[in-house]
C-alpha positions as a Markdown table, in Angstrom:
| # | Residue | x | y | z |
|---|---|---|---|---|
| 1 | Unk | -73.1 | 36.0 | 25.3 |
| 2 | Unk | -70.7 | 38.6 | 23.6 |
| 3 | Unk | -67.7 | 37.0 | 24.8 |
| 4 | Unk | -68.6 | 33.6 | 23.3 |
| 5 | Unk | -69.6 | 35.1 | 20.0 |
| 6 | Unk | -66.1 | 37.1 | 20.0 |
| 7 | Unk | -64.4 | 33.8 | 20.7 |
| 8 | Unk | -65.9 | 32.0 | 18.0 |
| 9 | Unk | -64.3 | 33.8 | 14.9 |
| 10 | Unk | -61.0 | 33.3 | 16.7 |
| 11 | Unk | -61.2 | 29.2 | 16.9 |
| 12 | Unk | -62.4 | 29.6 | 13.5 |
| 13 | Unk | -59.1 | 31.1 | 12.1 |
| 14 | Unk | -57.2 | 28.7 | 14.4 |
| 15 | Unk | -58.8 | 25.7 | 13.1 |
| 16 | Unk | -58.3 | 27.2 | 9.5 |
| 17 | Unk | -55.0 | 28.3 | 9.8 |
| 18 | Unk | -54.2 | 24.3 | 11.3 |
| 19 | Unk | -55.7 | 22.8 | 8.3 |
| 20 | Unk | -53.7 | 24.5 | 6.0 |
| 21 | Unk | -50.6 | 23.8 | 7.6 |
| 22 | Unk | -51.6 | 20.1 | 7.7 |
| 23 | Unk | -52.7 | 19.9 | 3.9 |
| 24 | Unk | -50.3 | 18.8 | 1.6 |
| 25 | Unk | -48.1 | 21.1 | 0.6 |
| 26 | Unk | -47.6 | 22.6 | -3.2 |
| 27 | Unk | -44.4 | 23.7 | -4.7 |
| 28 | Unk | -44.9 | 27.2 | -3.8 |
| 29 | Unk | -45.3 | 26.8 | -0.4 |
| 30 | Unk | -42.5 | 24.4 | -0.4 |
| 31 | Unk | -40.4 | 27.1 | -1.8 |
| 32 | Unk | -41.7 | 30.0 | 0.7 |
| 33 | Unk | -41.2 | 27.7 | 3.7 |
| 34 | Unk | -37.6 | 26.8 | 2.4 |
| 35 | Unk | -34.8 | 27.2 | 5.2 |
| 36 | Unk | -32.5 | 30.1 | 4.4 |
| 37 | Unk | -29.3 | 27.7 | 4.5 |
| 38 | Unk | -30.8 | 25.8 | 1.5 |
| 39 | Unk | -29.4 | 28.0 | -1.1 |
| 40 | Unk | -30.4 | 28.0 | -4.7 |
| 41 | Unk | -28.1 | 26.4 | -7.7 |
| 42 | Unk | -27.0 | 30.0 | -8.3 |
| 43 | Unk | -26.1 | 30.6 | -4.6 |
| 44 | Unk | -24.1 | 27.0 | -4.8 |
| 45 | Unk | -22.1 | 28.0 | -7.8 |
| 46 | Unk | -21.3 | 31.6 | -6.3 |
| 47 | Unk | -20.2 | 29.6 | -3.4 |
| 48 | Unk | -17.7 | 27.2 | -5.6 |
| 49 | Unk | -16.7 | 30.3 | -7.3 |
| 50 | Unk | -15.4 | 32.0 | -4.0 |
| 51 | Unk | -13.7 | 28.8 | -2.7 |
| 52 | Unk | -11.8 | 28.3 | -6.3 |
| 53 | Unk | -10.8 | 32.1 | -6.0 |
| 54 | Unk | -9.8 | 31.5 | -2.7 |
| 55 | Unk | -7.3 | 28.5 | -3.7 |
| 56 | Unk | -6.5 | 29.8 | -7.1 |
| 57 | Unk | -4.8 | 33.2 | -5.3 |
| 58 | Unk | -3.2 | 30.8 | -2.6 |
| 59 | Unk | -1.8 | 28.5 | -4.8 |
| 60 | Unk | -0.5 | 31.6 | -7.0 |
| 61 | Unk | 1.2 | 33.3 | -3.8 |
| 62 | Unk | 3.0 | 30.2 | -2.7 |
| 63 | Unk | 4.1 | 29.6 | -6.2 |
| 64 | Unk | 5.6 | 33.0 | -6.3 |
| 65 | Unk | 7.5 | 32.2 | -2.8 |
| 66 | Unk | 8.5 | 28.5 | -3.9 |
| 67 | Unk | 10.2 | 29.8 | -7.2 |
| 68 | Unk | 12.0 | 32.5 | -5.1 |
| 69 | Unk | 13.4 | 29.9 | -2.7 |
| 70 | Unk | 14.2 | 28.0 | -5.9 |
| 71 | Unk | 16.3 | 30.4 | -7.5 |
| 72 | Unk | 18.3 | 30.9 | -4.6 |
| 73 | Unk | 19.6 | 27.6 | -4.7 |
| 74 | Unk | 20.1 | 27.9 | -8.0 |
| 75 | Unk | 21.9 | 31.4 | -8.4 |
| 76 | Unk | 23.4 | 31.6 | -5.2 |
| 77 | Unk | 25.1 | 27.9 | -4.9 |
| 78 | Unk | 24.6 | 25.9 | -8.3 |
| 79 | Unk | 25.9 | 28.4 | -11.0 |
| 80 | Unk | 28.5 | 30.4 | -8.2 |
| 81 | Unk | 30.1 | 26.7 | -7.3 |
| 82 | Unk | 30.1 | 25.9 | -10.7 |
| 83 | Unk | 32.2 | 29.0 | -11.8 |
| 84 | Unk | 34.5 | 28.9 | -8.9 |
| 85 | Unk | 35.0 | 25.2 | -9.1 |
| 86 | Unk | 34.8 | 25.0 | -5.1 |
| 87 | Unk | 33.2 | 21.5 | -6.0 |
| 88 | Unk | 33.6 | 18.6 | -8.3 |
| 89 | Unk | 30.6 | 18.5 | -11.0 |
| 90 | Unk | 29.8 | 15.0 | -9.6 |
| 91 | Unk | 29.7 | 16.4 | -6.1 |
| 92 | Unk | 27.6 | 19.1 | -7.7 |
| 93 | Unk | 25.2 | 16.6 | -9.2 |
| 94 | Unk | 25.3 | 14.7 | -6.3 |
| 95 | Unk | 24.0 | 17.4 | -4.1 |
| 96 | Unk | 21.9 | 19.7 | -6.2 |
| 97 | Unk | 20.6 | 16.9 | -8.6 |
| 98 | Unk | 17.6 | 18.1 | -10.9 |
| 99 | Unk | 16.6 | 21.0 | -9.2 |
| 100 | Unk | 17.6 | 23.5 | -12.2 |
| 101 | Unk | 15.5 | 21.6 | -14.3 |
| 102 | Unk | 12.8 | 21.7 | -11.6 |
| 103 | Unk | 13.4 | 25.7 | -11.6 |
| 104 | Unk | 12.9 | 26.3 | -15.2 |
| 105 | Unk | 9.6 | 24.2 | -15.3 |
| 106 | Unk | 8.4 | 26.0 | -12.2 |
| 107 | Unk | 9.1 | 29.3 | -14.2 |
| 108 | Unk | 6.6 | 28.2 | -16.9 |
| 109 | Unk | 4.1 | 27.0 | -14.6 |
| 110 | Unk | 4.4 | 30.3 | -12.4 |
| 111 | Unk | 3.7 | 32.4 | -15.8 |
| 112 | Unk | 0.3 | 30.3 | -16.7 |
| 113 | Unk | -0.6 | 30.5 | -12.8 |
| 114 | Unk | -0.3 | 34.5 | -12.7 |
| 115 | Unk | -2.4 | 34.4 | -16.0 |
| 116 | Unk | -5.3 | 32.5 | -14.5 |
| 117 | Unk | -4.7 | 29.2 | -16.9 |
| 118 | Unk | -4.7 | 26.7 | -14.2 |
| 119 | Unk | -5.7 | 23.9 | -16.5 |
| 120 | Unk | -3.3 | 24.7 | -19.3 |
| 121 | Unk | -0.6 | 25.8 | -16.9 |
| 122 | Unk | -0.5 | 21.8 | -15.1 |
| 123 | Unk | -1.5 | 20.2 | -18.3 |
| 124 | Unk | 2.2 | 21.4 | -19.5 |
| 125 | Unk | 3.5 | 20.6 | -16.1 |
| 126 | Unk | 2.7 | 17.5 | -15.5 |
| 127 | Unk | 4.9 | 15.4 | -18.2 |
| 128 | Unk | 8.0 | 17.2 | -16.8 |
| 129 | Unk | 7.1 | 15.5 | -13.0 |
| 130 | Unk | 9.9 | 12.7 | -14.0 |
| 131 | Unk | 12.0 | 15.5 | -12.8 |
| 132 | Unk | 10.5 | 15.4 | -9.3 |
| 133 | Unk | 10.9 | 11.7 | -9.2 |
| 134 | Unk | 14.5 | 11.9 | -10.2 |
| 135 | Unk | 15.2 | 14.8 | -7.6 |
| 136 | Unk | 13.1 | 12.3 | -4.6 |
| 137 | Unk | 15.5 | 9.4 | -5.3 |
| 138 | Unk | 18.5 | 11.1 | -4.9 |
| 139 | Unk | 17.5 | 12.9 | -1.8 |
| 140 | Unk | 19.1 | 10.6 | 0.6 |
| 141 | Unk | 22.2 | 10.4 | -1.4 |
| 142 | Unk | 22.1 | 14.4 | -1.1 |
| 143 | Unk | 21.5 | 14.9 | 2.6 |
| 144 | Unk | 24.8 | 12.3 | 3.2 |
| 145 | Unk | 26.8 | 14.1 | 0.4 |
| 146 | Unk | 26.1 | 17.4 | 1.7 |
| 147 | Unk | 26.9 | 16.5 | 5.5 |
| 148 | Unk | 30.2 | 15.0 | 4.2 |
| 149 | Unk | 31.3 | 18.2 | 2.2 |
| 150 | Unk | 30.3 | 20.3 | 5.3 |
| 151 | Unk | 32.4 | 18.5 | 7.5 |
| 152 | Unk | 35.6 | 18.1 | 5.3 |
| 153 | Unk | 35.7 | 20.6 | 2.7 |
| 154 | Unk | 36.5 | 24.1 | 4.8 |
| 155 | Unk | 36.4 | 25.8 | 1.6 |
| 156 | Unk | 32.8 | 24.7 | 0.9 |
| 157 | Unk | 31.7 | 25.1 | 4.2 |
| 158 | Unk | 32.8 | 28.9 | 4.5 |
| 159 | Unk | 31.4 | 29.8 | 1.1 |
| 160 | Unk | 28.4 | 28.0 | 2.6 |
| 161 | Unk | 28.2 | 30.0 | 5.6 |
| 162 | Unk | 28.6 | 33.3 | 3.6 |
| 163 | Unk | 25.5 | 32.8 | 1.3 |
| 164 | Unk | 23.3 | 31.7 | 3.8 |
| 165 | Unk | 24.1 | 35.0 | 5.5 |
| 166 | Unk | 22.7 | 37.6 | 2.9 |
| 167 | Unk | 19.3 | 38.8 | 3.4 |
| 168 | Unk | 17.8 | 37.5 | 0.5 |
| 169 | Unk | 17.8 | 33.7 | 2.1 |
| 170 | Unk | 15.9 | 35.1 | 5.4 |
| 171 | Unk | 17.9 | 32.8 | 7.8 |
| 172 | Unk | 17.2 | 29.8 | 5.9 |
| 173 | Unk | 20.1 | 27.2 | 5.3 |
| 174 | Unk | 20.7 | 24.8 | 2.5 |
| 175 | Unk | 19.7 | 22.3 | 4.3 |
| 176 | Unk | 16.1 | 23.6 | 4.6 |
| 177 | Unk | 16.0 | 24.6 | 1.3 |
| 178 | Unk | 16.8 | 21.3 | -0.6 |
| 179 | Unk | 13.6 | 19.3 | 0.6 |
| 180 | Unk | 10.9 | 22.0 | -0.6 |
| 181 | Unk | 10.8 | 20.5 | -4.1 |
| 182 | Unk | 9.6 | 17.1 | -2.2 |
| 183 | Unk | 6.8 | 19.2 | 0.1 |
| 184 | Unk | 5.7 | 21.4 | -2.9 |
| 185 | Unk | 4.4 | 18.3 | -4.7 |
| 186 | Unk | 2.3 | 17.5 | -1.5 |
| 187 | Unk | 0.8 | 21.3 | -1.6 |
| 188 | Unk | 0.3 | 20.6 | -5.4 |
| 189 | Unk | -1.9 | 18.0 | -4.3 |
| 190 | Unk | -4.3 | 19.5 | -2.2 |
| 191 | Unk | -4.5 | 22.7 | -4.4 |
| 192 | Unk | -5.5 | 21.0 | -7.4 |
| 193 | Unk | -8.3 | 19.0 | -5.4 |
| 194 | Unk | -9.7 | 22.0 | -4.2 |
| 195 | Unk | -9.6 | 23.7 | -7.5 |
| 196 | Unk | -10.9 | 20.5 | -9.0 |
| 197 | Unk | -13.9 | 20.1 | -6.6 |
| 198 | Unk | -14.9 | 23.8 | -7.3 |
| 199 | Unk | -14.8 | 23.8 | -11.0 |
| 200 | Unk | -18.1 | 22.5 | -13.3 |
| 201 | Unk | -17.6 | 19.5 | -14.8 |
| 202 | Unk | -18.8 | 20.9 | -18.2 |
| 203 | Unk | -15.6 | 22.9 | -18.5 |
| 204 | Unk | -12.5 | 21.9 | -20.4 |
| 205 | Unk | -10.5 | 22.9 | -17.7 |
| 206 | Unk | -12.1 | 20.2 | -15.2 |
| 207 | Unk | -10.7 | 17.6 | -17.5 |
| 208 | Unk | -7.1 | 19.3 | -17.3 |
| 209 | Unk | -7.1 | 19.7 | -13.8 |
| 210 | Unk | -8.5 | 16.0 | -12.8 |
| 211 | Unk | -5.9 | 14.5 | -14.8 |
| 212 | Unk | -3.2 | 16.8 | -12.8 |
| 213 | Unk | -4.6 | 15.7 | -9.6 |
| 214 | Unk | -4.2 | 12.0 | -10.7 |
| 215 | Unk | -0.4 | 12.5 | -11.8 |
| 216 | Unk | 0.2 | 14.7 | -9.0 |
| 217 | Unk | -1.1 | 12.3 | -6.3 |
| 218 | Unk | 1.2 | 9.3 | -8.2 |
| 219 | Unk | 4.4 | 11.3 | -7.6 |
| 220 | Unk | 3.2 | 12.4 | -4.2 |
| 221 | Unk | 2.6 | 8.9 | -3.3 |
| 222 | Unk | 6.0 | 7.7 | -4.7 |
| 223 | Unk | 7.6 | 10.2 | -2.4 |
| 224 | Unk | 5.8 | 9.3 | 0.5 |
| 225 | Unk | 6.4 | 5.8 | 0.1 |
| 226 | Unk | 10.5 | 6.9 | -0.2 |
| 227 | Unk | 10.4 | 8.6 | 2.8 |
| 228 | Unk | 8.6 | 6.0 | 5.0 |
| 229 | Unk | 11.4 | 3.3 | 3.3 |
| 230 | Unk | 14.3 | 5.6 | 4.3 |
| 231 | Unk | 12.8 | 6.0 | 8.0 |
| 232 | Unk | 12.5 | 2.4 | 8.1 |
| 233 | Unk | 15.8 | 2.1 | 7.1 |
| 234 | Unk | 17.2 | 4.3 | 9.7 |
| 235 | Unk | 15.4 | 2.5 | 12.4 |
| 236 | Unk | 16.9 | -0.6 | 11.3 |
| 237 | Unk | 20.2 | 0.4 | 11.9 |
| 238 | Unk | 19.8 | 2.2 | 15.0 |
| 239 | Unk | 18.4 | -1.4 | 16.2 |
| 240 | Unk | 21.2 | -3.1 | 14.9 |
| 241 | Unk | 24.0 | -0.8 | 16.2 |
| 242 | Unk | 22.3 | -1.0 | 19.7 |
| 243 | Unk | 22.8 | -4.8 | 19.8 |
| 244 | Unk | 25.9 | -6.4 | 21.2 |
| 245 | Unk | 27.7 | -8.3 | 18.8 |
| 246 | Unk | 26.8 | -9.3 | 15.6 |
| 247 | Unk | 25.3 | -12.8 | 15.4 |
| 248 | Unk | 21.7 | -11.0 | 15.3 |
| 249 | Unk | 20.9 | -9.9 | 11.8 |
| 250 | Unk | 18.3 | -7.2 | 12.2 |
| 251 | Unk | 18.5 | -5.7 | 8.7 |
| 252 | Unk | 16.4 | -8.2 | 6.4 |
| 253 | Unk | 14.6 | -7.6 | 3.1 |
| 254 | Unk | 11.0 | -6.9 | 3.5 |
| 255 | Unk | 11.2 | -6.2 | 7.5 |
| 256 | Unk | 9.3 | -3.2 | 8.8 |
| 257 | Unk | 10.3 | -1.5 | 11.7 |
| 258 | Unk | 7.3 | -1.2 | 14.1 |
| 259 | Unk | 7.8 | 0.0 | 17.8 |
| 260 | Unk | 9.7 | -0.8 | 20.8 |
| 261 | Unk | 9.5 | -0.6 | 24.3 |
| 262 | Unk | 10.1 | -2.2 | 27.9 |
| 263 | Unk | 7.7 | -4.8 | 29.0 |
| 264 | Unk | 7.9 | -7.1 | 32.3 |
| 265 | Unk | 8.0 | -10.9 | 31.5 |
| 266 | Unk | 6.2 | -13.2 | 33.9 |
| 267 | Unk | 8.2 | -16.1 | 34.8 |
| 268 | Unk | 6.1 | -19.6 | 34.3 |
| 269 | Unk | 7.7 | -21.3 | 38.0 |
| 270 | Unk | 6.7 | -18.4 | 39.7 |
| 271 | Unk | 10.2 | -16.6 | 39.6 |
| 272 | Unk | 10.8 | -12.6 | 39.8 |
| 273 | Unk | 9.1 | -10.8 | 36.7 |
| 274 | Unk | 12.1 | -9.4 | 35.1 |
| 275 | Unk | 12.1 | -6.3 | 32.7 |
| 276 | Unk | 12.8 | -6.8 | 29.0 |
| 277 | Unk | 13.7 | -4.6 | 26.0 |
| 278 | Unk | 11.6 | -5.6 | 23.1 |
| 279 | Unk | 11.8 | -5.0 | 19.5 |
| 280 | Unk | 8.9 | -5.7 | 17.4 |
| 281 | Unk | 9.2 | -5.6 | 13.5 |
| 282 | Unk | 6.9 | -7.1 | 10.7 |
| 283 | Unk | 7.7 | -10.5 | 10.9 |
| 284 | Unk | 9.6 | -11.3 | 14.2 |
| 285 | Unk | 9.9 | -10.3 | 17.9 |
| 286 | Unk | 12.9 | -9.5 | 19.2 |
| 287 | Unk | 13.5 | -9.5 | 23.5 |
| 288 | Unk | 16.8 | -8.4 | 24.6 |
| 289 | Unk | 18.2 | -7.6 | 28.1 |
| 290 | Unk | 20.5 | -4.7 | 28.9 |
| 291 | Unk | 24.3 | -5.2 | 29.0 |
| 292 | Unk | 25.9 | -4.4 | 32.4 |
| 293 | Unk | 26.6 | -1.1 | 33.1 |
| 294 | Unk | 30.2 | -1.2 | 34.0 |
| 295 | Unk | 31.0 | -2.9 | 30.6 |
| 296 | Unk | 33.7 | -0.9 | 28.8 |
| 297 | Unk | 32.8 | -1.0 | 25.9 |
| 298 | Unk | 28.7 | -2.2 | 25.7 |
| 299 | Unk | 27.2 | -0.7 | 28.8 |
| 300 | Unk | 24.7 | 1.4 | 26.3 |
| 301 | Unk | 23.6 | -1.9 | 24.6 |
| 302 | Unk | 21.4 | -4.5 | 24.4 |
| 303 | Unk | 22.1 | -8.6 | 24.5 |
| 304 | Unk | 19.7 | -10.8 | 22.5 |
| 305 | Unk | 17.7 | -13.3 | 24.7 |
| 306 | Unk | 15.3 | -14.7 | 21.8 |
| 307 | Unk | 13.6 | -13.9 | 18.1 |
| 308 | Unk | 10.5 | -15.4 | 17.9 |
| 309 | Unk | 9.0 | -15.4 | 14.6 |
| 310 | Unk | 5.4 | -14.1 | 14.4 |
| 311 | Unk | 4.1 | -16.0 | 11.7 |
| 312 | Unk | 2.4 | -18.8 | 13.9 |
| 313 | Unk | 2.1 | -16.4 | 17.0 |
| 314 | Unk | -1.5 | -16.3 | 18.7 |
| 315 | Unk | -2.1 | -13.1 | 20.8 |
| 316 | Unk | -4.4 | -12.7 | 23.6 |
| 317 | Unk | -5.4 | -10.2 | 26.3 |
| 318 | Unk | -5.3 | -12.0 | 29.5 |
| 319 | Unk | -6.5 | -8.6 | 31.3 |
| 320 | Unk | -6.6 | -5.5 | 30.8 |
| 321 | Unk | -9.7 | -4.8 | 29.2 |
| 322 | Unk | -11.2 | -2.4 | 31.6 |
| 323 | Unk | -9.6 | 0.8 | 32.6 |
| 324 | Unk | -7.9 | -0.8 | 35.6 |
| 325 | Unk | -4.2 | -0.3 | 35.9 |
| 326 | Unk | -1.9 | -2.1 | 33.7 |
| 327 | Unk | -2.4 | -5.2 | 31.5 |
| 328 | Unk | -1.3 | -9.1 | 31.0 |
| 329 | Unk | -0.6 | -10.1 | 27.0 |
| 330 | Unk | -0.3 | -13.6 | 26.6 |
| 331 | Unk | 2.3 | -14.8 | 23.2 |
| 332 | Unk | 1.6 | -18.4 | 22.0 |
| 333 | Unk | 4.3 | -19.7 | 19.8 |
| 334 | Unk | 5.2 | -23.2 | 18.5 |
| 335 | Unk | 7.5 | -24.0 | 21.2 |
| 336 | Unk | 7.0 | -21.4 | 24.3 |
| 337 | Unk | 4.3 | -19.1 | 25.7 |
| 338 | Unk | 4.8 | -15.7 | 27.0 |
| 339 | Unk | 3.2 | -13.6 | 29.2 |
| 340 | Unk | 4.3 | -9.8 | 29.1 |
| 341 | Unk | 3.0 | -7.4 | 31.5 |
| 342 | Unk | 3.2 | -3.6 | 31.7 |
| 343 | Unk | 1.8 | -1.4 | 34.6 |
| 344 | Unk | 0.8 | 1.4 | 31.9 |
| 345 | Unk | -3.0 | 0.6 | 30.5 |
| 346 | Unk | -2.4 | 2.8 | 27.6 |
| 347 | Unk | 1.5 | 1.2 | 26.7 |
| 348 | Unk | -0.1 | -2.4 | 27.2 |
| 349 | Unk | -3.2 | -1.5 | 24.8 |
| 350 | Unk | -0.6 | 0.0 | 22.3 |
| 351 | Unk | 1.5 | -3.1 | 22.1 |
| 352 | Unk | -1.6 | -5.6 | 21.6 |
| 353 | Unk | -2.7 | -3.8 | 19.0 |
| 354 | Unk | 0.3 | -3.9 | 17.1 |
| 355 | Unk | 0.9 | -7.6 | 18.2 |
| 356 | Unk | -2.3 | -8.2 | 16.6 |
| 357 | Unk | -1.8 | -6.3 | 13.5 |
| 358 | Unk | 1.4 | -7.5 | 12.6 |
| 359 | Unk | 0.4 | -11.3 | 13.1 |
| 360 | Unk | -3.0 | -10.5 | 11.2 |
| 361 | Unk | -0.8 | -9.3 | 8.0 |
| 362 | Unk | 1.4 | -12.1 | 8.3 |
| 363 | Unk | -1.6 | -14.8 | 8.6 |
| 364 | Unk | -3.3 | -13.2 | 5.9 |
| 365 | Unk | -0.3 | -12.8 | 3.3 |
| 366 | Unk | 0.6 | -16.0 | 4.0 |
| 367 | Unk | -3.1 | -17.4 | 3.2 |
| 368 | Unk | -3.1 | -19.1 | -0.5 |
| 369 | Unk | -6.2 | -19.8 | -2.5 |
| 370 | Unk | -6.0 | -23.4 | -4.2 |
| 371 | Unk | -7.9 | -23.0 | -7.5 |
| 372 | Unk | -8.9 | -26.5 | -9.4 |
| 373 | Unk | -7.1 | -26.9 | -12.6 |
| 374 | Unk | -9.5 | -27.4 | -15.4 |
| 375 | Unk | -6.6 | -29.4 | -17.1 |
| 376 | Unk | -6.3 | -32.2 | -14.5 |
| 377 | Unk | -9.9 | -33.6 | -15.2 |
| 378 | Unk | -10.1 | -37.0 | -16.5 |
| 379 | Unk | -10.1 | -37.1 | -20.5 |
| 380 | Unk | -13.7 | -38.5 | -21.8 |
| 381 | Unk | -12.5 | -41.5 | -24.0 |
| 382 | Unk | -15.2 | -41.8 | -27.1 |
| 383 | Unk | -17.3 | -45.2 | -27.5 |
| 384 | Unk | -15.3 | -46.2 | -30.9 |
| 385 | Unk | -12.2 | -46.5 | -28.8 |
| 386 | Unk | -13.9 | -48.7 | -26.1 |
| 387 | Unk | -15.3 | -50.7 | -29.1 |
| 388 | Unk | -12.0 | -50.8 | -30.7 |
| 389 | Unk | -10.5 | -52.3 | -27.2 |
| 390 | Unk | -12.9 | -55.0 | -27.3 |
| 391 | Unk | -12.1 | -56.3 | -31.0 |
| 392 | Unk | -8.3 | -55.7 | -30.7 |
| 393 | Unk | -7.3 | -58.7 | -32.7 |
| 394 | Unk | -9.5 | -57.6 | -35.8 |
| 395 | Unk | -8.5 | -54.0 | -35.5 |
| 396 | Unk | -4.8 | -55.1 | -35.1 |
| 397 | Unk | -4.7 | -57.3 | -38.1 |
| 398 | Unk | -6.7 | -54.6 | -40.3 |
| 399 | Unk | -4.7 | -51.6 | -39.4 |
| 400 | Unk | -1.3 | -52.2 | -37.3 |
| 401 | Unk | 0.0 | -48.9 | -37.9 |
| 402 | Unk | -3.3 | -47.4 | -36.6 |
| 403 | Unk | -3.5 | -50.0 | -33.8 |
| 404 | Unk | 0.2 | -48.9 | -32.6 |
| 405 | Unk | -0.6 | -45.1 | -32.8 |
| 406 | Unk | -3.8 | -45.6 | -30.8 |
| 407 | Unk | -2.1 | -47.7 | -27.8 |
| 408 | Unk | 0.5 | -44.9 | -27.8 |
| 409 | Unk | -2.1 | -42.2 | -27.4 |
| 410 | Unk | -3.8 | -44.2 | -24.7 |
| 411 | Unk | -0.2 | -44.8 | -23.0 |
| 412 | Unk | 0.0 | -41.2 | -23.0 |
| 413 | Unk | -3.2 | -40.3 | -21.6 |
| 414 | Unk | -2.8 | -43.2 | -18.9 |
| 415 | Unk | 0.7 | -41.6 | -17.5 |
| 416 | Unk | -1.1 | -38.3 | -17.9 |
| 417 | Unk | -4.0 | -39.3 | -15.8 |
| 418 | Unk | -1.9 | -41.2 | -13.2 |
| 419 | Unk | 0.1 | -38.0 | -12.7 |
| 420 | Unk | -3.0 | -36.0 | -12.0 |
| 421 | Unk | -4.8 | -38.7 | -10.3 |
| 422 | Unk | -2.5 | -40.8 | -8.5 |
| 423 | Unk | -5.5 | -42.4 | -6.3 |
| 424 | Unk | -7.7 | -43.4 | -9.4 |
| 425 | Unk | -7.9 | -47.1 | -10.8 |
| 426 | Unk | -5.1 | -45.8 | -13.6 |
| 427 | Unk | -2.5 | -46.2 | -10.9 |
| 428 | Unk | -3.2 | -50.5 | -10.5 |
| 429 | Unk | -1.2 | -52.8 | -12.4 |
| 430 | Unk | -1.6 | -53.0 | -16.1 |
| 431 | Unk | -3.5 | -56.7 | -15.8 |
| 432 | Unk | -5.7 | -55.4 | -13.7 |
| 433 | Unk | -7.0 | -52.0 | -15.5 |
| 434 | Unk | -7.1 | -54.5 | -19.0 |
| 435 | Unk | -9.5 | -56.8 | -16.7 |
| 436 | Unk | -11.8 | -54.0 | -15.3 |
| 437 | Unk | -12.2 | -52.8 | -19.0 |
| 438 | Unk | -12.9 | -56.0 | -20.4 |
| 439 | Unk | -15.8 | -56.6 | -17.7 |
| 440 | Unk | -16.9 | -53.0 | -17.9 |
| 441 | Unk | -17.6 | -53.5 | -21.7 |
| 442 | Unk | -18.8 | -57.4 | -21.0 |
| 443 | Unk | -21.4 | -56.1 | -18.9 |
| 444 | Unk | -22.4 | -53.4 | -21.6 |
| 445 | Unk | -25.1 | -55.0 | -24.0 |
| 446 | Unk | -23.5 | -55.2 | -27.5 |
| 447 | Unk | -25.3 | -56.3 | -30.6 |
| 448 | Unk | -23.4 | -58.6 | -32.7 |
| 449 | Unk | -21.6 | -57.2 | -35.9 |
| 450 | Unk | -20.5 | -59.6 | -39.0 |
| 451 | Unk | -16.7 | -59.2 | -39.0 |
| 452 | Unk | -14.8 | -59.9 | -43.0 |
| 453 | Unk | -13.3 | -63.4 | -40.7 |
| 454 | Unk | -16.5 | -64.8 | -40.0 |
| 455 | Unk | -17.7 | -68.1 | -42.0 |
| 456 | Unk | -21.0 | -69.9 | -42.7 |
| 457 | Unk | -21.3 | -73.8 | -42.0 |
| 458 | Unk | -23.4 | -75.5 | -44.7 |
């Protein structure tokens, strides 16, 4: 009995605690039971401030290093070459472009960043981003001119080696220093995004940083597009040089290189499977075969066999859907069908994705949405003109000038209708059109109206 009496308070305590847990929580209980990971608003702001300070510190440190590297180029190359006259002015401009202006702009930006004025600093920096755009547009030409001068101008090549051996360069070459402004623009974009995301929107600096993110991102995208176009141009030139002869023109405006590789072509009549070299572009598929290895001049080149347009191509995967070895792709063109095979499962899947993407983009680009032109609707005739047509003789006798004007307008309207609706009744001969109008007017009930030429019979 004592044990039972001792157990009853424990049961009551357990039942009370369970009922408290199942009851509706109050705001105080929610606050007390809140997980430790859910910080308060002050903790969240403190976290944002820590991230902001870390991004700001990295931005200032990298900006100081970047400014030092720009100063190396401007001091030890641009200024000294100008003083010695080793290179002509046009060659110096072709190699270094606007790097001196970029250095001056970034010196001003660095002073703002070191003072902690990130918003005002980039607000003053963004209007000068056109120096970076001009530098990016000239980058390809600068690399070419520099290569020519290093190979042909011995004095400049000796001067370049001497300057790069200085301890300030830390083993960097001029070829490695010239692309730094383009790389720095991409770094600015990431730093600015981190600063903007960790700045409260009610501050004035938030608006300044947001504008800077938009401006720098536009220049960064322009630089990426230029680099992508340059890489594509190099691929196209390489493929063109690897082809035998000059009949096949790979270089074409708007054409993009996608990929290349070996694939086996399955013959339709059960012949031997032959490996071919394929070059896939954005609008065509080029099939080639290697030249004879003993050819005196073209042993390392390919001979073009077929050039297939991808505009009307249908891509299907015959087999290779599972994890089996290899696969087979079917390409259906307007007058021919190709079966391409590979023993590499990953390779055939990549080819299938590339071909499907290229054909899909071409078809979506060639799709034209036709909209109905509201100007081609048939004009509505007022009832007054229809009644005038019924009393043509009276109208002609009363006002010949107005009648001729109406006829001219009606004739022009019928010509427009005939051009817009060639299958309508206005394309019929004139006699049938007039008769159909008279029939419609005769069918409609009209009340007789007295005219001026009517007479009374006594």
